[in-house]
PAVORO-318230 format. One line per 4 residues: number of its first residue (from 0); their letters; for each residue x, y, z of N, C-alpha, C. Coordinates in steps of 0.02 Angstrom, whole numbers, plus 32768, in hexadecimal, padded with zeros to 4 digits. Layout:
REM PAVORO-318230
NUM) a) X/Y/Z/X/Y/Z/X/Y/Z; ... .
END
This chain:
REM PAVORO-318230
0) mhea) 3274/980E/E183/328F/97D8/E1AB/325D/97A0/E1BC; 3220/97B1/E1C5/31EC/9782/E1D0/31E6/9757/E196; 31E6/976F/E159/31E3/9741/E11D/321A/9712/E119; 3255/972C/E127/3290/96FD/E11F/328B/96CB/E14F .
4) aalr) 3274/96D3/E18F/3271/969F/E1C1/323C/966B/E1AC; 3202/9682/E18F/31D2/9651/E17D/31E6/9628/E142; 320F/9644/E119/3223/9626/E0DD/325F/95F5/E0E7; 3283/95FD/E11F/32C3/95D6/E12A/32BA/958A/E11C .
8) pwva) 3286/956C/E12E/3286/9527/E11E/3280/9513/E0D4; 326E/9542/E0AA/3265/9538/E063/329A/955B/E03A; 32B9/9593/E04B/32E4/95BF/E027/332A/95B9/E046; 3359/95A0/E01F/33A0/959E/E03A/33C0/95E0/E036 .
12) qvwa) 33AF/9605/DFFB/33D6/9644/DFEA/33A6/966F/DFBD; 33B0/96B0/DFC7/3395/96DF/DF9B/33CB/9709/DF87; 33CE/971D/DF41/3408/9743/DF2D/33EF/977A/DEF9; 3416/97A9/DEEF/340D/97E2/DEBE/344C/97F3/DEAA .
16) carp) 3456/97F7/DE62/3497/9813/DE48/348A/9841/DE0B; 34B7/986E/DE00/34B4/9898/DDCB/34D2/987B/DD8F; 34C9/9899/DD54/34E4/987D/DD13/352E/9888/DD15; 3556/9858/DD05/35A0/9863/DD09/35B6/9893/DCD5 .
20) dapp) 35EA/98BA/DCE8/3607/98EC/DCBD/362E/98D1/DC85; 3653/9898/DC96/367F/987C/DC67/365B/984D/DC37; 366D/9851/DBF6/3648/981C/DBC9/3659/97D5/DBD8; 3626/97AE/DBCC/362F/976A/DBDB/366E/974C/DBB5 .
24) ahar) 3693/971E/DBDA/36CD/96F9/DBBC/36B5/96BC/DB94; 367A/96A2/DB98/3664/966E/DB74/3617/9675/DB65; 35FE/9652/DB34/35BA/9656/DB21/358E/9627/DB3C; 35A8/95F0/DB53/357C/95BC/DB70/35A2/959B/DBAE .
28) ehsl) 357B/957C/DBD6/359B/9554/DC11/3573/9516/DC1B; 358E/94E4/DC3C/356E/94AD/DC57/3557/94C1/DCA1; 351A/94C3/DCAB/34FF/94CF/DCEC/34F4/948F/DD10; 3520/9481/DD47/3522/943A/DD64/34E9/9435/DD98 .
32) psga) 34D7/93F4/DDA4/349D/93EA/DDD3/34B3/93F4/DE18; 348D/9419/DE3F/34A1/942E/DE84/3471/9408/DEB7; 343D/93E9/DEA3/3413/93CE/DED2/33DC/93FB/DEEE; 33DA/9432/DED1/33A8/9467/DEEA/3382/9481/DEB1 .
36) mhls) 3343/9497/DEBF/331E/94C0/DE8C/3335/9509/DE8D; 3328/952B/DE54/333E/9574/DE55/3303/959C/DE34; 32F9/95D5/DE51/32CF/960C/DE30/32F8/9642/DE1C; 32F6/9651/DDDD/3322/968A/DDC0/32FA/96B9/DD95 .
40) irld) 3305/96F9/DDA0/32E3/972D/DD7A/3316/975C/DD5B; 331C/975E/DD19/3349/9789/DCF6/3326/97CA/DCEA; 334A/9801/DCF6/3326/9841/DCF5/3338/9874/DCC0; 3376/986E/DCA0/3386/98A3/DC6F/33A9/9881/DC32 .
44) gppl) 339A/9845/DC22/33BE/9823/DBEF/338D/97F0/DBCD; 33A2/97CB/DB9F/3374/9798/DB82/3365/9760/DBB6; 3330/9742/DBAA/3318/970A/DBD9/3347/96D0/DBD1; 333F/96A0/DC00/3366/965E/DC02/335D/963C/DBBF .
48) riya) 3399/961F/DBA8/3397/95F3/DB6D/33C0/95B5/DB7E; 339E/957E/DB6F/33C1/9537/DB7E/33C8/9514/DB3D; 3401/94F3/DB34/340E/94CC/DAF9/3408/9482/DB0B; 33EF/945C/DADA/33E5/9412/DADF/3424/93F3/DADD .
52) sadd) 3455/940A/DAB8/3497/93E8/DAAF/34C8/9419/DA96; 3506/9402/DA94/353B/9430/DA76/352C/9443/DA2F; 350B/941C/DA0E/3500/9429/D9C5/34C0/9456/D9BE; 3498/945C/D9EE/345E/948D/D9EA/346D/94D1/D9E6 .
56) rqgr) 345C/94F1/D9A9/3468/9539/D99E/3432/9563/D9AF; 33F7/9549/D9B4/33B8/956F/D9C1/33A8/9574/DA08; 33AB/953F/DA2C/339C/9541/DA75/334E/9545/DA80; 333D/954B/DAC0/32F5/955A/DAD3/32F7/9596/DB02 .
60) gysa) 32CF/95C6/DAF3/32CA/9601/DB1E/3292/95FB/DB57; 329B/961A/DB8B/3265/9621/DBC2/3258/9668/DBCB; 3224/9671/DBFE/3216/96B6/DC12/324E/96D0/DC3E; 3248/970A/DC4F/3277/9730/DC7B/327C/970F/DCBF .
64) atvg) 3246/96F3/DCD6/3240/96D2/DD18/323A/968A/DD0F; 3264/9661/DD2F/325F/9617/DD22/326D/95F2/DD65; 3256/95B5/DD66/3267/9588/DD9D/328D/9550/DD7C; 32C5/9546/DD95/32F0/9505/DD7D/32E3/94D1/DDB3 .
68) gvra) 32CC/949A/DD9D/32C0/945F/DDCB/32FF/9440/DDDB; 3301/9414/DE0B/333C/93EB/DE20/3352/93C2/DDE5; 3390/93BC/DDD3/33A6/9399/DD99/33D6/9360/DDAC; 33D8/932A/DD85/340B/92F8/DD8C/343A/92F6/DD55 .
72) gyci) 3449/932D/DD3B/3478/9333/DD04/3485/937F/DCF8; 34B1/9388/DCC7/34C3/93CE/DCB8/348E/93EA/DC84; 3486/942B/DC7F/3469/9449/DC43/3494/947A/DC29; 348B/948C/DBE6/34B5/94BD/DBBF/348A/94FD/DBBB .
76) kdta) 34B0/9534/DBDD/3490/9571/DBE6/34B4/95A9/DBBE; 3489/95D9/DBA3/34A9/960D/DB7D/34BF/9641/DBB0; 3503/9652/DBAB/351E/9688/DBD7/3537/96C6/DBAF; 3525/96C6/DB70/353F/96FF/DB42/3523/9741/DB57 .
80) hpaa) 34EE/9744/DB77/34CD/9787/DB82/34BA/9787/DBCF; 34E5/9799/DBFF/34D5/979B/DC45/34A7/97D1/DC52; 347F/97CA/DC88/3450/97F8/DC9E/3453/97FE/DCE8; 3438/983B/DCFE/3428/9841/DD47/33F3/980B/DD56 .
84) svga) 33F2/97EF/DD95/33C8/97BC/DDA5/33BB/97BA/DDF4; 3383/979A/DE01/3377/978B/DE48/335C/9744/DE47; 3364/971D/DE82/3349/96DB/DE7E/3353/96BF/DEC6; 3343/967E/DEC7/3345/9656/DF04/3359/9611/DEFB .
88) vlrp) 337F/95F1/DF28/338E/95AA/DF2C/3355/958E/DF5A; 3335/9554/DF41/32FE/953F/DF6C/330F/94FE/DF85; 32F7/94ED/DFC1/3306/94AE/DFDF/32CC/9479/DFD3; 32E1/943B/DFE2/32A9/9404/DFD9/3265/9416/DFFC .
92) gaal) 3231/9407/DFD7/31EC/941D/DFED/31D8/945F/DFDA; 3205/9487/DFC0/31EF/94CC/DFAA/31BC/94C9/DF70; 31C0/949C/DF42/3194/9498/DF0C/3149/9492/DF23; 313F/9466/DF53/30F8/945E/DF72/30EC/949C/DF9F .
96) alfg) 3119/94B4/DFC3/3106/94EA/DFF4/30FC/952C/DFD0; 3120/953A/DF99/311A/957C/DF74/30ED/9578/DF3B; 30F0/9540/DF17/30CE/9541/DED2/3094/9509/DECB; 308F/94E6/DF01/305B/94B0/DF08/305F/9478/DED4 .
100) vsaa) 309D/9469/DEC1/30B1/9433/DE94/30E4/9407/DEAD; 30E8/93C5/DE9B/311B/939C/DEAE/315E/93B3/DE8D; 3193/93A9/DEB2/31D2/93BD/DE94/31E8/9391/DE5F; 31C7/9350/DE5C/31D6/9320/DE28/31BB/933B/DDE4 .
104) elad) 3188/9363/DDE4/3166/937F/DDA9/3194/93B1/DD86; 31C3/93D2/DDB1/31EE/9400/DD94/3235/93EA/DD89; 323F/93AF/DD9C/3284/9392/DD98/32A4/9391/DD51; 32E3/939D/DD4C/3307/9391/DD0C/32EA/93C3/DCD3 .
108) ghvd) 32D8/93FC/DCE8/32BD/942E/DCB5/32B1/9476/DCD5; 329D/949F/DCA5/328B/94E0/DCBC/3248/94F3/DCAD; 3222/951C/DCCF/31E1/952C/DCC2/31D9/957A/DCD0; 31B1/959E/DCA7/31AB/95E6/DCB5/317E/95EE/DCF4 .
112) ldql) 318E/9621/DD17/3176/962C/DD5D/3125/9637/DD54; 3112/9658/DD19/30CC/9666/DD16/30A1/962A/DD0D; 30C4/95EE/DCFF/3099/95B2/DCF8/308A/9595/DD42; 30B2/95AE/DD6E/30A6/9592/DDB1/307E/95CE/DDD6 .
116) cgqe) 3089/960A/DDC8/306A/9640/DDEE/303E/9671/DDCE; 3032/9666/DD88/3004/968B/DD63/301B/96D8/DD66; 2FF0/9708/DD66/2FFE/974D/DD5F/302E/976A/DD97; 3030/9749/DDCD/3058/975D/DE04/30A4/9761/DDE6 .
120) agrl) 30B5/9737/DDBD/30FB/9736/DDA6/3108/9777/DD7F; 30DB/9790/DD57/30E2/97C8/DD2F/30EA/9808/DD5E; 30BD/9807/DD91/30BD/9840/DDC0/3102/9840/DDE9; 311D/9808/DDF8/315A/9805/DE1E/318F/981F/DDF1 .
124) yerl) 3196/9807/DDB1/31C5/9826/DD81/31C1/9873/DD7B; 3189/988E/DD75/3182/98D8/DD70/319A/98F9/DDAC; 318F/98DF/DDE6/31A4/9901/DE28/31F1/98FE/DE2C; 320A/98C3/DE18/3253/98BD/DE19/3278/98E5/DDEE .
128) aada) 3260/98EA/DDAF/327D/9915/DD79/327B/995D/DD8B; 324B/9972/DDB0/3244/99B9/DDBE/326F/99D1/DDF9; 328C/99A5/DE1A/32B7/99B5/DE54/32FE/9994/DE4C; 3333/99BB/DE41/3374/99A2/DE31/339C/9992/DE71 .
132) dpah) 3383/99A2/DEAD/33AE/9993/DEEA/33A6/9947/DEFB; 33E5/992B/DEFC/33E4/98E3/DF07/33C1/98CD/DF48; 33CC/98F2/DF7D/33A9/98E2/DFBD/335C/98E9/DFB6; 3340/9919/DF90/32FA/991A/DF86/32E8/98E2/DF5D .
136) rral) 330B/98CF/DF2C/32FD/9899/DF07/32F6/9856/DF2C; 3323/984B/DF59/3321/9813/DF7D/32E3/9811/DFAF; 32D1/984E/DFC8/3297/9855/DFF4/3256/9845/DFD0; 3254/985B/DF8C/321D/9850/DF68/320E/9805/DF57 .
140) llaf) 3248/97ED/DF49/3243/979E/DF3B/3232/9779/DF7A; 3247/978A/DFB2/3236/9767/DFF1/31ED/9775/E000; 31D5/97B2/DFF2/318C/97BF/E003/3162/9796/DFD2; 3177/978A/DF94/314F/9768/DF65/3150/971C/DF7A .
144) lgar) 318A/9705/DF8F/318E/96BE/DFA2/3164/96B0/DFE4; 3163/96E5/E010/3142/96DA/E04C/30ED/96D6/E040; 30DF/9700/E010/3097/9702/DFFA/3085/96C0/DFD9; 30B4/96A3/DFB4/30AA/9664/DF94/30A5/962F/DFCC .
148) lrra) 30CF/9633/DFFC/30CB/9600/E034/308A/95FE/E052; 3070/963A/E05F/302F/963E/E082/2FF3/961F/E05B; 2FFB/962E/E01B/2FC2/9618/DFEF/2FC7/95D2/DFD3; 3003/95C3/DFBE/300C/957A/DF9E/3011/9542/DFC8 .
152) rggr) 302E/954F/E004/303E/9518/E032/3003/94F6/E045; 2FC8/9516/E04D/2F8E/94F1/E068/2F9A/94C1/E0A0; 2FC2/94DC/E0D1/2FCB/94B7/E10C/2FF8/947B/E107; 3015/9473/E0CD/303F/9436/E0C2/308B/944D/E0CE .
156) gldp) 30A8/942F/E101/30F1/9433/E104/310F/93F7/E0EB; 3154/93F4/E0F3/3176/93B7/E0E7/316C/937C/E10C; 3158/9345/E0F2/314A/930B/E11B/3185/92FA/E14A; 3178/92F9/E18D/31AB/92EE/E1BD/31DA/92AF/E1AD .
160) qiaq) 31BD/9279/E19B/31E1/923C/E18C/3211/9248/E14B; 31F4/926C/E118/3219/927D/E0DE/3254/92AB/E0F1; 3241/92DA/E119/3275/930A/E12F/32B1/92E6/E151; 32A2/92B7/E185/32D8/9293/E19E/3301/926A/E16F .
164) alar) 32DC/924C/E139/3304/9220/E10B/3332/924F/E0E0; 3319/9290/E0CE/333D/92BE/E0A8/337D/92D4/E0D2; 3375/92DB/E112/33AC/92F2/E139/33E3/92B8/E141; 33CA/927A/E140/33FB/9241/E141/341D/923F/E101 .
168) vqra) 33FF/9249/E0C9/341F/9247/E086/3452/9281/E082; 343B/92BC/E098/3466/92F6/E097/34A8/92F1/E0BA; 349F/92CB/E0F9/34DC/92C3/E126/350E/9293/E103; 34F3/925E/E0E6/351E/9225/E0CF/3505/920A/E08D .
172) paet) 350D/9234/E053/34ED/921F/E016/3506/91DD/DFFB; 3545/91C8/E006/3566/9190/DFF1/3548/9150/E013; 352A/9158/E04D/3510/9122/E06F/34C9/9117/E06B; 34A6/9139/E039/345F/9135/E039/3447/90EF/E023 .
176) dvaa) 3418/90D6/E04F/33F8/9094/E04A/33AE/90A0/E048; 3393/909A/E00A/3351/90A8/E000/331F/9078/E02B; 3335/903C/E032/3308/9008/E057/3308/9022/E0A4; 3341/9030/E0B8/3345/9042/E102/331F/9083/E110 .
180) lada) 3327/90B1/E0DE/32FE/90F0/E0EA/32BA/90E8/E0E3; 329E/90BB/E0B6/325C/90AF/E0B1/323F/908D/E0EE; 3263/9061/E109/3253/9038/E14A/324C/906F/E181; 327D/9096/E185/327E/90C8/E1BA/323E/90F1/E1BE .
184) cgrs) 3220/9102/E17D/31E3/9124/E176/31A9/90FD/E17A; 31B0/90B7/E17F/3174/908A/E185/3151/908A/E13F; 3175/9090/E109/3155/9090/E0CC/3170/905B/E09C; 314D/9049/E068/316C/9021/E036/31A1/904A/E00D .
188) prhf) 31CF/902C/DFF1/3201/904F/DFC8/31E2/9074/DF95; 31AC/905C/DF78/3189/9086/DF3A/316B/90C4/DF59; 3146/90BC/DF92/3125/90FE/DFAD/3157/9128/DFCC; 3189/9111/DFE5/31BE/913D/E002/31E6/9165/DFCC .
192) iagf) 31F5/9144/DF91/3212/9167/DF5B/31E5/919B/DF3E; 31A6/918A/DF38/3177/91BC/DF1C/3172/91FF/DF49; 3170/91EE/DF8E/316D/9229/DFBA/31B8/9254/DFB9; 31EA/9234/DFB5/322A/924E/DFAF/322D/9278/DF71 .
196) rdaa) 3215/925F/DF38/3218/9285/DEF6/31ED/92C4/DEF8; 31B6/92BF/DF1B/318A/92F6/DF22/31AD/9331/DF46; 31D4/931E/DF79/31F9/9354/DF9B/323B/9368/DF79; 3264/9339/DF64/32AB/934A/DF4E/32AB/9351/DEFF .
200) glap) 327B/9330/DEDE/327B/9331/DE92/3299/92FA/DE74; 32C7/92D2/DE99/32EA/929B/DE7C/32DE/9263/DEB1; 32E8/9222/DE93/32E5/91EB/DEBF/331D/91EB/DEEF; 331D/91CA/DF26/334D/91CE/DF5C/3395/91BE/DF46 .
204) krya) 339E/9188/DF1B/33E0/9175/DF02/33FF/91AC/DED6; 33D2/91C1/DEA6/33EC/91F4/DE78/33FE/9239/DE97; 33D3/924B/DECD/33DF/9284/DEF4/3420/9281/DF19; 342D/9244/DF35/3466/9237/DF5B/34A4/923C/DF2A .
208) rvlr) 349E/9223/DEED/34D8/922A/DEC1/34E8/9273/DEAF; 34B5/929C/DEA6/34C2/92E2/DE9A/34E4/9302/DED7; 34CD/92F2/DF10/34E9/930F/DF4C/3535/92F9/DF56; 3546/92B8/DF44/3587/929F/DF44/35B5/92BE/DF19 .
212) fqrl) 3594/92D2/DED4/35BE/92F4/DEA4/35CB/933E/DEBD; 359B/935B/DEE0/35A5/93A0/DEFA/35DF/93A4/DF2B; 35E3/936B/DF54/3619/9368/DF87/365D/9362/DF62; 365E/9340/DF2B/3697/9333/DF05/36B0/9377/DEE8 .
216) laal) 367E/939A/DECF/3691/93DD/DEB6/36AF/940C/DEED; 3691/9407/DF28/36AD/9433/DF58/36F6/9413/DF6F; 3701/93D6/DF6D/3746/93C0/DF79/3778/93D5/DF44; 375E/93D0/DF07/378A/93EA/DED2/37A1/9432/DED6 .
220) aatp) 376D/945F/DEE9/377C/94A0/DEF2/37B0/94AB/DF24; 37B4/947F/DF56/37DF/948B/DF89/3825/9462/DF84; 382D/9442/DF4A/3868/9415/DF3E/3887/942A/DEFC; 38B8/9459/DEFC/38D9/946D/DEBA/38EF/9433/DE93 .
224) rpaw) 3912/93FA/DEB5/392E/93CA/DE8F/390E/9384/DEAA; 38D4/9375/DE95/38AF/933B/DEB6/38D2/92FC/DEAB; 38D4/92CE/DEDA/38DD/9288/DECF/38A3/9266/DEC2; 3898/924E/DE85/3852/9240/DE6B/383E/91FF/DE92 .
228) aqla) 3865/91D1/DE99/3850/9194/DEB5/3839/91A1/DF00; 385F/91C4/DF22/3852/91D0/DF66/3814/91FA/DF6C; 380F/922C/DF43/37D2/925A/DF3B/3792/9232/DF35; 3792/91FC/DF05/3760/91D2/DEF6/374A/91AE/DF35 .
232) ldag) 3777/9193/DF5B/3762/916B/DF96/3746/919D/DFCA; 3766/91D9/DFD2/374B/9205/E007/3704/9218/DFFA; 36F2/9224/DFBC/36B5/923C/DFA6/367F/9204/DFA2; 3698/91C7/DFAE/3665/9191/DFAF/365B/9168/DF6D .
236) yfdq) 368D/9173/DF3B/3688/9147/DF03/36B0/9109/DF0C; 3699/90D5/DEE3/36BD/9093/DEED/3705/909B/DED8; 3712/90C1/DEA1/375C/90CA/DE8F/3758/9104/DE5B; 3797/9110/DE3F/379C/914C/DE19/3775/9142/DDD4 .
240) shli) 376D/9105/DDBB/3743/90FE/DD7E/36FA/9110/DD89; 36E5/90FE/DDC5/36A1/9110/DDD5/3697/9159/DDDD; 36C7/9180/DDF9/36C4/91C3/DDFF/36C7/91E6/DDB9; 36E8/91CD/DD8C/36EC/91E6/DD47/36AC/91E0/DD24 .
244) refr) 3691/91A0/DD2D/364E/919B/DD09/361A/91C8/DD25; 3612/91D3/DD68/35E3/91FA/DD81/35EF/9243/DD6A; 362F/9256/DD6D/3641/9297/DD5E/362A/92AB/DD17; 363A/927D/DCE6/3624/928D/DCA4/35DA/9292/DC9C .
248) efag) 35B4/9269/DCC2/356E/926A/DCB9/3555/92AE/DCD6; 356D/92C6/DD0E/3558/9303/DD2E/356D/9344/DD12; 35AE/9340/DCFA/35CF/9379/DCE4/35DA/9383/DC96; 35D5/9349/DC74/35DF/9347/DC2A/3629/9346/DC14 .
252) vspr) 3656/9347/DC40/369E/9344/DC3E/36BD/9318/DC6A; 36FA/9308/DC5F/3721/92DF/DC93/3734/930C/DCCC; 3747/92EE/DD05/3763/9316/DD38/379E/9341/DD2B; 37C9/9323/DD00/3804/934B/DCF0/37F5/9386/DCC2 .
256) eyaa) 37CC/937B/DC96/37B2/93B1/DC6F/3791/93EB/DC99; 376A/93D2/DCC6/3749/9409/DCF2/377F/942C/DD1C; 37AC/9405/DD3A/37DF/942C/DD5D/380D/945A/DD36; 3819/9447/DCF2/383C/946E/DCCA/381E/94B1/DCB7 .
260) rapg) 37D9/94AF/DCB5/37B9/94ED/DCA4/37AE/951C/DCDE; 37BC/9503/DD1E/37BC/9528/DD55/3781/9557/DD5A; 3741/953D/DD5D/370B/956C/DD62/370A/9593/DD9D; 36F6/95D1/DD93/36F6/9601/DDCE/36BF/95EB/DDFE .
264) spnh) 3687/95D1/DDE6/3653/95B3/DE14/3646/956E/DE0A; 364F/9541/DE3B/3653/94F6/DE2F/361C/94DE/DE00; 35DE/94FA/DE03/35A6/94DD/DDDB/359E/94FF/DD9C; 35CA/952B/DD86/35C2/954C/DD47/3606/9544/DD1C .
268) lpla) 3603/9516/DCEB/3640/9503/DCC7/363C/9521/DC84; 366A/954D/DC76/3667/9573/DC37/367D/9547/DBFC; 365F/9554/DBC5/366E/952E/DB88/3691/9556/DB58; 36BE/953A/DB2E/36E3/9564/DAFF/36B4/957E/DACD .
END
């Protein structure tokens, strides 16, 4: 419990799941941008594979343990071979606090955990693979992250002014005003944006767009027959055309195509 409390400012969720019994219904998915970094460790199947485009047949493989940076677009992920896994959803500032790097360095891509943690990543994988109990696996990952926090943080927390700016963007992403946020921090817009990217991975406006998109996905999940024009206004888009453009950029499909596929998880869109 002590580890979980210490990590709360940096870790939003820790999870562990077994390999599904049923075969996958699809071989690929669009993994949609969530506004968060993810640490994922696959334990009894092939490592993560990401495709550059729909026409890419080879893809790029990663190690069993990877960190996915905050993204401003979807990525195409191999889902043909599911695996037991354990992982964490990370909050803004976690890249600096846990790994000693700017979140901007990890944004829009994936990196093998051993590139950030060296041999610790391999030892963590061995301990996780040797214990099949999900609760134990969660505890092992929390202990690993707690140790990383003590070593990599170097006394650096999230800048209080950047934390306040993040909270304002998270409360009302559609109202994000970079000049006003920078002024509230007493910084030039350039210096403010650089500090924001260090913490969140994306520039303020782009981060706000991803959060607005996430609110739209939540509204869609709660609305079986959406009135698109009203949904666009409620979510903070100028109009329905604006919503459609943003949706295609972040999801790779139109809103109607997305709704027709009825994804079981909002951020995981199965491909035919």
